[in-house]
C-alpha positions in Angstrom: 158.5 40.1 75.1 160.5 37.6 77.0 158.9 34.5 78.5 160.2 34.9 82.0 158.2 36.6 84.7 158.9 40.1 86.0 158.1 42.4 88.9 155.4 45.1 88.7 155.5 47.9 91.3 151.9 48.5 92.4 150.3 50.8 95.0 148.3 49.4 97.9 146.6 51.0 100.8 148.0 50.3 104.3 145.4 48.6 106.4 146.5 50.4 109.6 146.8 54.0 108.4 145.3 54.2 104.9 148.6 55.4 103.4 149.5 54.4 99.8 152.7 52.3 99.8 154.5 50.4 97.2 153.8 46.8 96.7 156.0 44.6 94.5 154.3 41.5 93.2 155.4 39.0 90.6 153.1 38.3 87.6 153.5 36.1 84.5 154.5 37.5 81.2 151.0 37.1 79.6 148.8 38.0 82.6 146.3 40.9 82.0 146.6 43.2 85.0 143.5 44.9 86.3 144.7 47.5 88.8 142.4 48.7 91.5 143.0 50.1 94.9 141.4 48.7 98.1 138.8 51.5 98.0 137.7 50.5 94.4 139.3 53.5 92.7 140.8 52.5 89.3 144.6 52.6 89.3 146.7 53.7 86.4 146.6 51.5 83.3 150.3 51.7 82.8 152.7 50.7 85.5 156.5 50.5 86.0 158.1 47.0 86.1 161.4 46.2 87.6 163.3 43.7 85.6 167.0 43.4 86.9 168.4 41.6 83.8 166.6 43.7 81.2 168.6 46.2 79.1 166.8 48.8 81.2 165.9 47.7 84.8 162.7 49.9 84.8 160.2 49.2 82.0 156.7 50.5 81.4 154.0 47.8 81.1 150.7 48.4 79.4 147.1 47.4 80.5 147.4 44.1 78.7 150.6 43.1 80.6 152.9 43.7 77.6 155.8 46.1 77.4 155.3 49.5 75.8 157.9 49.3 73.0 158.2 53.0 72.2 158.8 54.0 75.8 161.1 51.2 76.7 163.3 51.9 73.6 163.8 55.4 75.1 164.5 53.9 78.5 167.2 51.7 77.0 168.6 54.8 75.4 168.9 56.5 78.8 170.9 53.5 80.0 173.2 53.8 77.1 173.7 57.5 77.9 174.8 56.5 81.5 171.9 58.0 83.3 171.5 57.0 86.9 169.0 54.5 88.2 167.1 57.4 89.9 166.7 59.1 86.5 165.6 55.9 84.8 163.0 55.3 87.4 161.6 58.8 87.5 161.4 59.0 83.7 159.7 55.6 83.6 157.2 56.6 86.2 156.5 60.0 84.5 155.9 58.3 81.1 153.7 55.6 82.6 151.6 58.3 84.2 151.3 60.2 80.9 150.4 57.0 79.0 147.7 56.2 81.6 146.2 59.7 81.0 146.3 59.2 77.3 144.7 55.8 77.6 141.8 57.2 79.6 141.4 60.0 77.1 141.4 57.6 74.1 144.5 59.3 72.6 147.3 57.2 71.0 150.9 58.0 72.0 151.8 59.1 68.5 148.8 61.4 68.1 149.9 63.8 70.8 149.8 67.6 70.0 150.8 70.7 71.8 147.2 71.2 72.8 147.0 67.7 74.3 150.2 68.3 76.2 148.7 71.5 77.6 145.6 69.7 78.7 147.7 67.0 80.3 149.9 69.4 82.3 146.8 71.3 83.5 145.3 68.0 84.8 148.6 67.0 86.2 149.1 70.3 88.1 145.7 70.1 89.6 145.9 66.4 90.5 146.4 65.3 94.1 149.8 64.1 95.2 150.4 60.4 95.6 153.2 58.3 97.0 154.2 56.7 100.2 153.6 59.8 102.4 150.7 61.8 100.9 150.2 65.3 102.5 147.9 65.8 105.4 145.0 67.9 104.1 144.5 69.4 107.5 148.1 70.8 107.6 148.9 71.3 103.9 150.7 74.6 103.4 150.8 75.5 107.1 154.0 76.6 108.8 155.6 74.6 111.6 156.6 77.0 114.3 159.6 75.0 115.5 161.3 74.6 112.1 159.6 77.5 110.3 159.1 75.0 107.5 155.9 74.5 105.6 154.1 71.2 105.6 153.8 69.6 102.2 151.2 71.2 99.9 148.3 69.2 98.6 149.1 70.3 95.0 152.1 69.5 92.9 154.8 72.0 93.0 156.4 74.0 90.0 159.5 71.9 90.0 157.5 68.7 89.7 155.5 70.1 86.8 158.6 71.3 85.0 160.3 68.0 85.5 157.4 66.2 83.9 157.6 68.6 80.9 161.3 67.8 80.7 160.5 64.1 80.6 158.0 64.5 77.8 160.1 66.9 75.8 163.1 64.5 76.0 161.0 61.5 75.0 159.5 63.1 71.9 162.8 64.5 70.9 164.1 61.0 70.9 161.2 59.7 68.8 161.7 62.6 66.3 165.4 61.9 66.0 164.8 58.2 65.7 162.3 58.6 62.9 164.4 61.2 61.1 167.5 58.9 61.1 165.4 56.0 59.7 163.6 58.2 57.2 160.2 56.9 58.2 157.9 56.8 61.1 155.0 58.7 62.7 157.3 61.5 63.9 159.2 62.1 60.7 159.6 65.8 60.1 157.2 66.6 62.9 157.7 69.3 65.5 158.1 68.4 69.2 154.6 68.7 70.8 156.3 69.9 74.1 157.1 73.3 72.8 160.3 75.0 74.0 158.7 78.4 73.6 155.2 79.8 73.5 153.5 81.1 70.4 153.8 84.6 71.8 157.5 84.2 72.2 157.9 82.9 68.6 156.3 86.1 67.2 158.8 88.3 68.8 161.1 90.1 66.4 163.9 90.2 69.0 165.1 93.7 68.1 167.3 95.3 70.8 165.5 98.1 72.7 162.0 97.1 71.5 161.4 93.8 73.2 162.0 93.0 76.9 164.6 90.4 77.4 163.3 86.9 78.0 163.1 85.9 81.6 162.7 82.7 83.6 160.7 80.0 81.9 162.1 78.5 78.7 159.0 76.6 77.7 155.4 77.3 77.0 153.8 75.3 79.9 156.7 75.7 82.4 156.0 77.2 85.8 158.1 79.8 87.5 159.9 78.3 90.4 159.9 80.7 93.4 163.2 81.3 95.2 163.1 80.1 98.8 165.7 80.8 101.5 166.9 77.5 102.9 165.5 76.9 106.4 167.8 76.2 109.4 167.3 74.2 112.5 167.7 75.8 116.0 170.6 74.3 118.0 168.2 73.6 120.9 165.8 71.7 118.6 168.8 69.7 117.1 169.8 68.7 120.7 166.2 67.6 121.5 166.0 65.5 118.3 169.2 63.7 119.2 168.0 63.1 122.8 164.6 61.9 121.6 166.0 59.4 119.1 165.3 55.9 120.3 168.5 54.0 119.2 172.2 54.7 119.4 172.2 54.2 115.6 169.8 57.1 115.0 171.6 59.3 117.5 174.9 58.7 115.7 173.3 59.4 112.3 171.6 62.6 113.4 174.9 63.8 115.0 176.7 63.0 111.8 174.2 64.9 109.7 174.4 67.9 112.0 178.2 68.1 112.2 179.2 67.3 108.7 176.3 68.5 106.5 176.5 65.5 104.2 173.5 64.2 102.3 171.6 61.3 103.9 171.9 59.3 100.7 170.9 55.6 100.4 172.1 52.0 100.1 170.3 50.4 97.1 171.0 47.3 95.0 169.6 49.2 92.1 170.9 52.7 92.4 174.1 52.0 94.4 175.2 53.7 97.5 176.0 57.3 98.4 175.8 59.7 101.3 175.8 58.8 105.0 173.6 55.7 104.5 176.0 54.5 101.8 179.0 54.3 104.1 180.9 51.1 104.8 182.8 50.3 108.0 186.1 51.2 106.1 184.7 54.7 105.5 184.8 55.5 109.2 188.4 56.5 110.2 188.5 57.2 113.9 192.2 57.6 114.0 192.0 60.6 111.6 188.6 61.6 112.9 187.1 61.6 109.4 184.5 59.8 107.3 184.4 59.2 103.6 181.1 59.4 101.7 180.2 59.0 98.1 178.7 62.1 96.4 175.6 61.8 94.3 176.0 61.7 90.6 179.4 60.2 89.6 179.8 58.8 93.2 183.2 60.6 93.8 184.7 59.9 97.2 184.5 62.8 99.6 186.3 63.0 103.0 185.1 65.2 105.8 186.2 65.8 109.4 183.9 64.6 112.3 183.6 66.3 115.7 184.2 64.5 119.0 180.6 64.2 120.0 179.9 61.7 117.3 182.2 59.0 118.5 180.5 58.0 121.8 177.2 57.4 120.0 179.0 55.4 117.3 180.8 53.2 119.8 177.5 52.5 121.7 175.9 51.5 118.3 178.7 49.1 117.4 178.8 47.6 120.9 175.1 47.2 121.6 173.1 47.3 118.4 175.1 46.3 115.3 175.6 42.5 114.9 179.2 41.6 115.1 178.7 38.7 112.6 176.9 40.7 110.0 177.3 39.7 106.4 177.4 43.2 105.0 180.0 45.9 105.2 177.4 48.7 105.5 177.8 50.8 108.7 174.1 51.3 109.4 171.9 48.3 109.6 168.1 47.9 109.9 166.5 46.6 113.2 163.1 45.4 112.4 161.7 44.4 109.0 165.2 44.7 107.3 167.1 43.4 110.3 170.8 42.8 109.4 170.3 44.5 106.0 171.8 47.9 105.0 169.5 50.7 106.4 167.4 52.2 103.6 166.5 55.8 103.0 162.8 55.0 103.5 163.5 53.3 106.8 165.5 56.1 108.2 163.1 58.8 107.1 160.4 56.9 108.8 162.4 56.9 112.1 163.2 60.6 111.7 159.5 61.5 111.2 158.6 59.5 114.3 161.1 61.6 116.3 159.8 64.8 114.7 156.2 63.9 115.6 157.0 63.4 119.2 158.5 66.9 119.3 155.8 68.5 117.1 158.3 69.4 114.3 158.3 68.5 110.6 161.8 67.4 109.9 163.8 66.0 107.0 167.4 65.1 106.8 168.3 67.9 104.3 167.5 70.5 107.0 170.7 69.5 108.8 172.7 70.2 105.6 171.3 73.7 105.2 171.9 74.5 108.9 175.6 73.5 108.7 176.2 75.3 105.4 174.7 78.6 106.6 176.6 78.2 109.9 179.9 77.8 108.1 179.3 81.0 106.1 178.1 83.0 109.0 181.1 82.1 111.1 183.9 82.1 108.5 182.5 84.1 105.6 184.5 81.7 103.3 182.4 80.4 100.4 185.1 78.0 99.3 185.2 76.3 102.7 181.4 75.8 102.5 181.7 74.4 98.9 184.4 71.9 99.9 182.6 70.7 103.0 179.3 70.2 101.1 180.9 68.6 98.1 179.4 70.9 95.5 181.1 70.6 92.1 180.6 74.3 91.3 181.0 77.2 93.8 178.1 78.9 92.0 175.8 76.1 93.5 176.9 77.1 97.0 176.6 80.8 96.3 173.1 80.6 94.8 171.8 78.6 97.8 173.5 80.2 100.8 174.9 83.6 100.1 171.9 85.5 101.4 172.2 88.7 103.4 171.3 87.8 107.0 168.5 89.7 108.8 170.9 91.4 111.3 173.0 92.9 108.4 169.8 94.3 106.7 168.6 95.8 110.0 172.0 97.4 110.6 172.1 98.8 107.1 168.7 100.4 107.3 169.5 101.8 110.8 172.7 103.3 109.5 171.0 105.0 106.6 168.3 106.4 109.0 171.0 107.7 111.4 172.9 109.4 108.5 169.7 111.2 107.3 168.8 112.2 110.9 172.3 113.6 111.5 172.0 115.6 108.3 168.7 117.2 109.3 169.9 117.8 112.8 173.0 119.6 111.6 170.9 121.8 109.3 168.4 122.6 112.0 165.6 121.2 109.9 162.7 119.2 111.2 162.9 115.4 111.2 160.6 115.1 108.3 161.7 114.4 104.7 161.7 117.4 102.4 159.0 117.5 99.7 159.6 117.0 96.0 161.9 119.7 94.6 163.0 121.0 98.0 166.6 122.2 98.2 169.0 119.9 100.0 170.2 121.2 103.4 173.7 122.3 103.7 176.0 119.7 105.3 179.3 120.0 107.1 182.3 118.4 105.6 183.6 115.2 107.0 181.9 112.7 109.2 180.7 115.1 111.9 177.2 116.5 111.5 176.5 114.2 108.5 178.5 113.4 105.4 177.9 113.8 101.7 180.2 110.9 100.6 180.1 107.2 101.2 183.2 107.3 103.4 184.4 109.7 106.1 187.3 111.3 104.1 189.7 113.7 105.5 189.1 117.4 105.1 191.7 118.0 102.4 190.4 115.0 100.4 186.9 116.3 100.5 188.2 119.7 99.2 189.9 117.9 96.3 186.7 116.0 95.4 184.7 119.2 95.5 187.2 121.0 93.2 187.2 118.0 90.8 183.4 117.9 90.7 183.1 121.6 89.8 186.0 122.1 87.4 185.4 123.0 83.8 184.4 120.2 81.5 184.3 120.0 77.7 183.4 123.2 75.7 179.8 124.2 76.2 179.6 122.4 79.5 181.4 124.9 81.8 180.4 124.8 85.4 178.6 121.4 85.1 179.5 118.5 87.3 181.4 115.6 85.6 179.5 113.1 87.6 
């Protein structure tokens, strides 16, 4: 371990609201850290340290204040593979949580088995959420009537559990490959304890016609992720949010999110910049009425048009709120604690939640993206336009999220089927009740009048040809049988 100091990200409780927030404090290289919250509850034994000049900026520190070699070797490997800082941080946090659980259970990291992983995932799924904004137990799972969006659940969601399994599976796959290449080590010729399939699946013989095809989950402990239709914001609520925003800056950002559908993004010294918050002054082109944002992932530049209602808010912000002599090229700057510095995601989300609370609505920035995407598809019906506007790399992503049949179309389809059946019964003089099993179908007139037997209202001579084709002779031994 190096002799220089490093930063450890701890959790503390806010004195004013009791919320757990991140606290970054500097400790010496040999200091033994005893982590306890202000309420006396023991904190995790393993923590994530941020070391800017280290081979991996995020490192896992043990209870004795030293780096955990096995985990940090894997984190360095993630850096070599070009993984983003967000991935490095989330993997480090997940492995630190897993090591803390093993530490409390008295289990070494190299003694983990499939059964131990199962017990950990059970405990993890039942554990309470933590973070800067823990869920309100009084509202957890309830639906907000303004946004039709549920408040955060008190339990961890299937995606979170599956992500933790992916972290553990990738870590142990790295350890196994590492020991196999060296020809020695605790994981030499051992199976990955985070099984990719269950024991029941492994016993399947896989013969066509005898086993049902595998569906959904690809791992033993993985949860099925339910499919949710993206929520949309009502135009009236969007207007109220913009009007309620305190600053010209927030009014401009909300208008930009609503009109362009871009991700809110962030401006970070660690993870770089992307999205609306990652824009510089040069990215705003008023002459062409466009903005340029960096997409997540590879940070590709993406140019989108901006409507006219954005520019008055933007001008007021530049004239009255943004310092003219600022030292940064970022468009959006902080006002209070981070005054003069690029506006962070956490600071904007805090301002947005404040506006939402004043209106009694639970709001997040991504709702604006869903609203614009569905609006583009509803008005144009062009999936390619929606893909280009949102900046999706694959059109399948746009299709999977937003090509849902709207409620009006479903109601019209059900009504049309009912009208067709009612017309058939009325033409045959039968009561408006469905016939029982085995009852003969009523005779129907040809064409569209009085009901129709075909999907489309064909002309009379076309229907005659279809009837003749359906009753003509088939192969020997099948005379008089329909070909369809």
